[in-house]
N, C-alpha and C positions, 0 to 999 in steps of 0.2 A: 655193248656188243655191236656187231655190224648192223647198221640200220636196215638193210634189205633183208637179212636173215631174220631179224627181230620182227619185221613187218610180216613176212611169210609165216612165221610161227604164230603170230597174233591172229592172222586171218584163218589159219588152219585150226587153231584152238577154238575160235568162235564157231567155225563150221562143225567141229566135233561137239561143242556145247549144244548147238541147235539140232544136231542129229540124234540127240538122246543117247550119247555114248557114255561110257563110264566117267569121262571127264565132266559130262553134264551133271551127273550125280554129285561129284566133288564140288562143282560150282554151286549147285543148289544148296548143298549142305553148308557151305561157307557163307552164302548170302543169308540163309535162314538163321545162322548163328550171329548175324549182325555185322559181318565184315562188309566193307565197301565193295561194290561190284568190281572196281578196278583192281583191288587187291585180290579178289577171287579169280579174276581172269589171269592175273600175273601168276598166281599159285598154280593154276591149271596149265599155263604155258610151261612152267618149270617141270611139272609132272610129265607133260607131253614130251618135253625135251629129254628128260631122264629115260623115258620109255624108248624113244628113238635112239638114244646113245647106247642103251643096252642091246637093242636089236642089232645095231651096227657092230658093236663089240663082239657079240655072239654069232654074228653072221646069220641072223634069223630073218625070214621073210615076214611080211605083214599078212596076217590072216584075219579079215574082218569077222566079227562075231557072227556065227551061224553058217560060215562057209565050211566046206569040207576040205581038210588039208591032208 
């Protein structure tokens, strides 16, 4: 893929993992299952991209957990 887009997605994914988001749980589960950390981050990137694509497809805004929408 495009290097700049991939880098932005990578950084956003790490931020989500550090922020204890649902992606952090996915990352933790994969690492505890013995997967390499790089593979776990890549899997989280794919999951994040899938969520973003669905939001764009359905024209949905982002509502952080706990916010009132």
